[in-house]
N, C-alpha and C positions, 0 to 999 in steps of 0.2 A: 706274266711276262718278259717280270723280270730274274726270275729262274731258266727262263727262255733262252734270253741273253745275256744272261752271268753262261749261262750252259755255253753258248754259243759262239762267246769269248773266247771261253778258259778252251775247246777244242781247236778256236784259229792259232791260241796260243800255241800249242802243242802241236799243229800239223807246222808252221814255219817251223817251229826250235828241231824237228826230223829230218823238214828240208833242207833247213842247214848246217845241220848232221851233217848227211849224204854228202852237200855239197863239198865240203871238207874234210870225206871220201871216207866218214865213222873214225876216221882218229880220237874225235876228241867225244866226248857224252853231253847231254844234252846241259847236264847240271852240273862240267862242267865247262863248255861255253859261257853260263849263265854268272857263273861266276868270277870270271877270267874277262866276261863283261863290264859287271855293274863298277867292276875296280878302270877300267880305265876311263879317263877322268876329262872332262873338254868345256871350254870357255868357251861365252860371245866379247867380241871384239865390235868396238864400233869406232873402223877409224872416221878422223875429223874430213866435211864433204864428202862421204859417202851416202847411198840413200840405203842401205839396207847395209844389218852387223854380217860379219862374217864367223862360222865356228873354225877354235881349231885346239884339234887334240891330239894331249900328252904321245910323247912315244910308248910306242906299240911293244908287248914283249912278242914274243913268235909264237905264242900263240892267240892274241890278238888280232897277228899282222897277217892268219890265215884267215879269222873268221873274219876280219876286213878286206882281205883279200874276196872271198868265200859270195860276202853283198857288192864285190862290188868299185873299192877302193886298191888304186895302185899306194905303193908304202916304194916314195925315193929318197935316199936321203936321208932317211928320218919324217918322212914327210906322208901326210895322211892324204893325198889326193884322191877326188872324185873326177871317174872316167866320164 
């Protein structure tokens, strides 16, 4: 059952990656997308008086920007905003 679970996980990951390739209109391969997104750093910040932390993402490069837009995020003045 562990092998089947691993196989299912791999197939789902490859399917998601392929769908992401299609969303960016085939401009970038799955390998390029994975490599670029691995280089995008983020940090959790917890402001005094707030109940939950916030995720802050560094300024994305143009490829990361396109992938983030395909995932439903908006980039405005260097800030990544969730839609």
